[in-house]
N, C-alpha and C positions, 0 to 999 in steps of 0.2 A: 504493500500500500504506500501511496505517495503522501509525503508530508504537505506538499503544496496543494493549493486548491484544485480539485478536479471538477470544475463546473460542468453541470449536465448539458447534454446536447439540446439544441432547440426543439427538435422533433420529439425527443423523449419527454421533454417538459410539456410540450403542447399536448401530446397524447395523454399524459397523466392528468393534465388540467382538464381536458375534455371528458375523460372518464369520471373525474371527481365532479365536474360541473353537472353532468347528467343526474348523478345521484343527489347532489345538493338541491337541484331543482325539484326532484321528487320529494325529498325530505321537507323542503320549504312548503310545498303544496300540502303535504299531510299535516304539518304543524299549523299552517294557516287555516286549513279546513277545521281543525280542532278548535282553534281560537275563535273562528267565526261562529261555531256552534255554541261555544261557552258564552260569548257576549250577545248571542241571539241577533246576529247581523241581519238575518233575513227579514225581521219585522220592519226594519227601516226601509228596506227595498220595497216591501209590500206597500208600506205607507206612501212612499214616493209614487209608486204606480197608481195608487188610488187618487192622489192629487192630479196626476197626469190625465187619468181618465175623466175626472170631474171637469177639467178645463176643456178637454176635447168635446165632451157631451154638451157643456154649457154653450160653447161657441160653434158647435157643429163642424169642427175641423179634425183633421188627422195630422198629428205632429210627426208621425213616422213616415215622411215622404222624402224622396230624393230631391236634389237641386233641380233636376230636369222636370220632375213632376211639379215642383213649385213654379218654375218658369212657365209651365203650360197652363197655370191657373189664370182665370180672368182677373181683372183689376179688383172687382168687388171681393172675390174669393181671397186674393192676396191680402187685401186690407183686413179682412176678417181673421186670416191666419196670423198676420203680424200683430194685430190687436191681442189675440189670444196668447201669443208668445210673450208679448210685453207684460201682460197681466200676470201670466204664470211666473215670469222672472222676477216680478216685483212683489209677489206674495210673500209676506213675512214668515208665514208658516213653512213655505217651500224653502226659503232662504235658510231658516233655522235647521230644517231637516237636511238640507244639502251640507251644512256645516257638520252636523252629526255624522253623516255618511262619510264625509271626507276624513274626519277624525278617526272613525272606526276602521276605515280602509287602511289608513296609515298604521294604526295599531296592529291590525291583522298582518300587514306586510312586515312590519318591524319585528314582531314576535315570531312569526313564521320563519323568516330568514335568520333571525337571531339564533333560535334553537337549532336550526339546520347547520349553521356555521359552528355553533358551540360543539355539537356532536361530531361533525365531519372533520373540522379543521383544528379542533383542540382535544376533545376527549379521545377520539380514535388515535391521533398521533401520540398521546400519552400512553396508550395501550401498546402500540407498535414500537414506540421509541424512535428517537432521532428525527422527530418531526414528520414521520411518514403517514400520509393519508393512505387509503386503500389504493388509489391511483399511483402514488409515488412508490409504494411497496411493490406493486405489480410491475412497474417499469424500472425498478432498481434505483430509486432516487432517495435522497435524504436532505434534511435541512440542518445546516450548522452555522455557527457564527463565522464571520469573515476570517477569524484567526484559526479556524478549523476546530474550535472547541465546541462540544455539544451544547445546543441551545437549551437553556433552562426552561422550566415550566412557565415562569413569568414572561420570558421572551416569547415563547410560543403563543401565550394568551394574547399579548399585545399584538403580535404579528397577525393572528387570526381575527380577533374581535375589534381591534382598532384599525389596523391596516386594511385587511380584506373585507371585513363586515362594514364598519362605519364609513371609511373613506372611499373605498373602491366600489362598494355595492350599494349601501343604503343612501348615500348622498345622491347618486344619479337616479336611483329608484324613486326617492321622494320628489326629486325634480320632475320626473316623468308624471307622477301622480298629480302634482300641482298643475302641471301643464294640461293634463287630461280634464281636471275639474275647472280649468279656466282661471286658476289662482296665479299662474305665471305664464308668460308668453315666450317671446324670442330670447329673453335673457336666460331662461332655463335651458333652452336648446344650446345656446352659446356656451354656458357653463359646463354642460355635459360634454360638449365637443372639446373644450379646452382640457378637461380632465382626461378624456380619451387620448388626446394628442400627447399630453404630459406622460401618460402611462407608456405609450409607444416609444416616445423619445427616450425615456429612462431604460426601457428594455434594449434599445438599440445602441445608446451611447455609453452606458456604464460598462466598466471593464468586466463585471460579473454578470452582465445582462439581467440586472435586478429590477423587479417591479417595485412599486411604491411601498408595499408592505415589507419587502425585504430591505429597502433602503431605510425605512423607519426603525427597524430592529437590528440592522447591521448583520443580516443573515444572507446565506447563499444556498441555492439548490445545487447539490453536488451528486456525482456518481457514487453510489453507496459502496460498490464493490472495490473501487480503486482508491477511495478517499480514506486516509488515516484520520480518525475522529478522536480527539482527546476528551476524556470525561470531564476534566476540570482544568482551570488555568494553571494549577500547580503541575499537572501532568505535562502540559505544554512546555512550561519553563524547564522542567527536569529533562525533557527530551531535547530541547535546544541546548542545554548545558552538556548533555551527552554527545550531541553532534559536534559541539565546540571542542570537547575533550578528544573526540576521535580525530578531528582535523589536526589538532595540536600534536597528538601522538604520531600521526602519519608524517607530519612535517619533521618530527624528531627521529623518524625511522623505527619506531617501536610498533610491535604487533599488539593489538588490544582486542578485548572481547566486549561486544556491545549487545545491548538488548535488541531484540528484533522489533 
């Protein structure tokens, strides 16, 4: 095994990431579904549909039409449709209900993804050791500090829950939700785009091809089979001292026995 960093190949990292991503999406869906049932999210959706139907019936319009169908309406029908839309949008009860739905949608997403990341990117790596998710273990990868020392539990937690969950995932997800509900427009899209560009730039220009979460924790994804991983800082210091002693002895012409 090599003492120097044996950073993992791009395709192996991508394959491991894709494998993990598929399962994380599944886990997120399961946890989100459970959260939705616990907070009884469906009742708010049903109530919103009731308001929707009331305005359609009162004004004699159909809100669920395409732009082409709207353009085909006569002037009187368009005026009635626009009036219904404006009245619906200004209804205090509808506005309050939309706020509740937005809050609960964010709660479901946050908790669903949080528990998925907690299990897949923190608890499973603790069980496997060396920061290995199921994908990394399958493709022979590991996570170490940049000095080749084993990442501690605290480092793995920050890497998973602050870097991967909070910054790289939830920030853009919440931007998308706010855009969907009309709470944020082009600024949200620009923000997501800048974060994506930053992530790509970091992967391309850093010497270890590190993503944001690795730069945050000074970790590197390495090839597990060829990388020498030190359990502690003390082990690393002792190994470096051993190498220095070996080099000095060789310069003096002595034969020495060293640890493998």
